[in-house]
Each structure stands twice: as structure tokens, then as C-alpha cells.
N, C-alpha and C positions, 0 to 999 in steps of 0.2 A: 148899904141899901140894895145894891144890885149883885151882891156876892152870892155865889152859888147858882147863878143862872147858867143854863147850858149855852154854849156858843160864844161868839165874840161880839161884844157890844161896841159899835162904832159911833153911835150918837145917842145922847140922852137929852130930852127936852124937859126942863123943869119950868116952874112958874116964871122966874125972872132970868133964866139963863139957858143956854144950849151948850153942851159939852160934846165935842166930836174929835175923832181921831183924824189927824192929817198925815200921819206917817206911822208905819209899822216896821219895827226892826226886830229881827230874830238874833238872839245871842248865839245859838247853835247854828252851824252852817248846814249840817246834814239832818234836816227835819223830815221825817216821813209820817204822813198821815194816812192811815189805813181805814178804808170804809168797811163797815160791818158786812159780813157775808150773809148772816142769817140772824133774824131777831131772836132774842132770848128773854124769856120772862123770868124776872127775879123778884124776890120778896122785898118788902119795904126795909127790913133789917139789913139785907145785903146791899140795897141801894144806899142806905145811910152810911154803911161802912165804906163803900166806894167813894161817896162824896167826901168823907173825912180824908181819905187818902189823896183825892184830887185837890182838895183845898190846901193841904199841907204842901203838895207839889207846887201849886200856884203861888203860895206865899213865898217860896224860894225864888220865883221869877222877879218879885218886886223888891227883894232885899238887895241893896247895893253896898 
């Protein structure tokens, strides 16, 4: 339901429950997050391609 949203979701409120993160652990020790230097306009097709790649990468984090 919340797959594909940008960013990190730390809390979800539903009708009968609340899910929240109480701890975040990184598997990789050397994580580098770079902020964008300049905005870039891309086509919807390019955005879809990027999302496919990002989703495949994210799936790898949840496989144990």
C-alpha cells in the first residue's frame, strides 16, 4: 500500500492500528547520502525507469 513513496515512513495510522518505527538499523556501515546540487526535469518514462530500479534495490534490503 505504501510502496513506492519517496522518503522514509516512520509512522502509519490506520483505522484500528498505528504502526511506527522504534529503531532503525543500517546493514552497511559506510552509508553516504548526497543531496542534489541542481534540480533536473525528467520525463514520466524516465521517472518510471528510475522507480523500477529503486524498487528492485529496496527489495534487496528486505530479503534475509
